Each structure stands twice: as structure tokens, then as C-alpha cells.
N, C-alpha and C positions, 0 to 999 in steps of 0.2 A: 132739306128742314131749313126751317127757317129761324127757330128756338128750340131752345133744351128742353126736353118733356119734365126735366127734374128740375126746373127753377122754382118750382114753388113747394117741393118736398122739404121736408124739416129736416135740420142737421143731426146727422148719426150721434148716438150716444158716444162719449168718448172712451177709447179703448183704456183698457186695465192691463198697465204693461205687466209681463211675465216675469215671475221671481224667482222661479225653481232654481236654486244651487245646490250641487251634491254637495254632501258633507265629506269629510276625510274619510270617513268609515265606508262612505258610497263609494267613494273614487278607488278605494282598495278592493272593495268587492267588484266593484266593475271591472278593474283593468285587470286584476288575476282573473276574473271568469272569464274575460275574452280570450285567454288562452289556454281555455280548455277544450280537449278535442271532440267532446262529445256535444258540443253546440249544432244546431241545424243549418247556420249561417256560414255562407264561406270564408276564410280566411282573410281575404284583403278587404272585406266589408268591414269587418273588425279592425283591421289595421287601420283602414280611413277612419273610425270612429276614434281611435286613439289619437290619430293624426289632429283630428279637429281640437280635440282637447288640448293637443301641445301647443299647436299654431297659432290658435284663435281665428283659424281660416272659416268661411262659410262652407256650407257642403257644395254648393256650386263651383265654389273657386278651386277647391281641393280637390274634387273628385277626377275632373279632368287633367289631373297633372300630367304631362309628358316629359318624356326621358330631356327633350331639348329644351325644357323650362325650370330645368333643374341644374345648379352651378356648383363648382368648387365641394363636392359631396366630400372628398379627401383631403379638402385644405382648412385652412383658416376659419374662412368668410362663407360657409355654405350659405345658399340662399334660393328661395323659389320663385320665379317671375312668373306672376298669373297676368294672362293677357286680357287686354280690358273687356273682349267680347263675355266673357266670363264673371266680370264685377260688376256688383250692384251699382256703384257710380260710374260706371263706364270709363276707368281710369286703370293704369297699369301698375301692379301691387308688387314690390317687391319686399318679399317677407324673409327675414333673417330664419336658418334653420338651427336650432339646438341641436346637441349631441345627441338626446333622444330623438327627436325628430327625425335625423339623418340615419339613425339605428331602423326607425320603423320604415322609411323609404326604401333603405338597401334590402329590408328582408321582402318587401311588397315586389320590387324588382328582381323577381325569382331567375331570370333568365337574360341573356344579351340582348336578345332579339326581341324582347318584351318592351314596346314604346310605352304605354300607360301603366304609370305606377299602379294604380287601382285597376287593372283589368276584369272586365265583366267574365266570369265562370262560364257562361252562358254562349257570350257572342265573341270569339277570340279577335284582338285587335282593337277591341272598343273598351272604353271605359265602364264601370258599372253604371247602373242607372242612377237619376239624380233623387230617386226619392229611396232608394236602396238601403241606405242608413235609415231614415225615418222608418221604413217597413220593418227593418231588423229588430230595431227598438220595441214599436208597438206589436209587431207578429201579424198575423193572416185571419186572429178570431173573429175577427168584426166582417169580415169580407162576407157579403151576402151572396155571391156567385157559389152556387152548390157545389160546383166540378173544380173549387179552389182548395188546395190543401188548407186547410187551418192549423195554422202553426204558432205555438206560443212564442212571443216576442221575448229579448233578452232581458228586459225590465223584469217579466214574471219569471223566467227562469234562474235568474240571479237574484230573485226578493228584492227588486228594488224599486220603490215608488216611480210610478210611469215619469219617464223626462224625454225632450227632443231633442236631435242633434244640435239643434240651437242653444239649447241650455249648457252643453259643453263648452261654449265660448265665453256665456254669462260665468261659470264656474270658474274657468281659467281666469278670466278678468278678475274675478273678486281673490282668487288664490294671490295675484299680483299685486291688488291693493291691500290684502292682509300682509304684504311681505313689505310694504312702504313704499312702493312705486308711485311715481306721481300720475294724476288721472289723465293728463294731457299725454303721457308716454304708452299709457294702456291704450287710451283713443287710439291714437295711432297704428297701433298691432290691430284693433279690430277695423280699421280701415274707416273710422268715425271721424269728422271733421272737427277737432278740437279749436273752440275760436276764443277761448280765453285760458290764459296761466299767469298763475299768481295775480290775478286781478286785471290783469292789461291784455287789450284786444291785440291778436295776431294778426296782420294782413294775411290775406288767403294767397299770396302771390309768394309772400315767404317760405311758407308751407311747400309750396308746389316746385318753386324754382332755385329757392337760397339756400335750403336748410337739407340736403338730401344725406351730406356726408352723417351730421350730427344725429339726423332722422333716425338712420338704420345703427347706429351704434345705442341708441335709446331703447328702439324698437330690439335689437340683441339681446340689452342688458334685461329687459323685462322677460324674453322668452327662456334665456338660459335660467332664469331666477326661476320661472314657473317648472321648466323641467327638471331643475334641482330639488324642487318641492316635491314634484309627483314621486322624485325618487325617494325621498324621504317617506313621504307616504306610503308608498306600494311596498316600500322595504321595511316598513315599521319603525323607522329612526324618530327620536325626539326631538335632536337638534337641527335649528335652522341656519346654521351658520353658513353652509354653502349657498342656500338661496339666496342669503341676503350679501353675497359677494357682489355681485353686479350693480348693487342699489348706485354708486357713484362711478359707474363704469363713464357715463355720459355725461357727467358733469361737466 
């Protein structure tokens, strides 16, 4: 080809950003509902949904969580290293794990011989499919294949307005923002490139090379705060004192 066939096509309409964020009541219903024993979706898929809300990681990044990528689960600085092949920006993510995230991982790793935390219920030794979380939320009633079982999704079964796994990331980020954490700190947890802080441009090399220690402290403060806030919401407590403890940890 000597020229692009799209050269004279008009520009696409601008995309409208998604804004779905779960309310506190929805978070409580969702979290407690995932622990029900009568749901038609396997436990590890439901744990993966919890893990996305707790860690702010993308589905693709967390579903392949291998035992070798998890560090210091019984220590003071547990973390999950996501290899660049699973990361949208093709860079390794070192994500601190809160105590709540560690609880989820330890439950998911049910046996010593299990290598993938979120192992497929159908294919032993392999992680669950990358679409499993979205399919569990949406269900299969929309499927046109007449031979496929039509099953209601978790949103319908729990009486929740439809949402996607990605909306769990946005919900966690919103919780962190409501707790008063800096947008730049939250952006690091989401693996977004934060170019400004306090109206000052931050050189890219600073974040990539010189700022790892501080970045981990900031990320851990945010994720610990979100975990404490989730415990408050799910437990029905009204105080935010514990969630606010980490605000000045990385200062």
C-alpha cells in the first residue's frame, strides 16, 4: 500500500468518559454478596473482583498473579510485582498490598502447589480467563449462542446497577480522593502518569529512576487507606479515623 485508506475519513466523535462509581451502600452490598454460597460463579473469580477494588490494578494485570510475583506476604511490606508483559504501559508495576489485599491473596492461594492465585476452575494450572470477571458481573443472558447456558450476572443477582471491573478501579480511586489523598499519589496506584503536582511539572525521569522509595510509601499509604475505608463501609462503622491515618505517612 502506498497510502492509507483512512486518510480522508472524518475524525471520530469524542469519547465520553465513564463515570460509574459505586456508592457506599453498593460497595457493602457487593462485597458481602460476593461471600454468598449460592452464587453461580466460582470463588476465585469473586475474590479477583474484590482484589481489583482493593488494589486498583487492571483485570489483565491481576488475573495472572503468580506465586513468584508475590513478596513478603507475612512481612511488613507485602507487594505484588506485575511483569511488563501484562501491563498496559509495558513497564513493571510494584504494587504494595494492604492487609486486606493479603487476606484475599492468601484465601485464593488455597494449596501449596497452586501457582496462580486466581486459578481457573476449568483448567488446572492456568489463571482464569481475562474476561471472566466482566462475564461474571454481566452474566450470559445476552449470549446469542443457543447452546450456552443463560445465567444472570452478579449485578443482577445482587440487585445492583450494572458496572464493569474497571469501574471498581474508579471506585477505589474515588474513595482515596474522598479521604483526602493527593491526586498524584492516587495516579501512581492506578499506574497513570501524573505530570503535575502542586502546579509543578515533574520530569519523567524523576518518577522512573530517582523516586522509587517515596513512590512506594505514597502508594502504600493510599492503598492502606482504601482498605481501612472498605472495612469501615462493609462493617457498617461511621468513623473514618483509621482510613485517615496514612495521609501523612509519605510526606
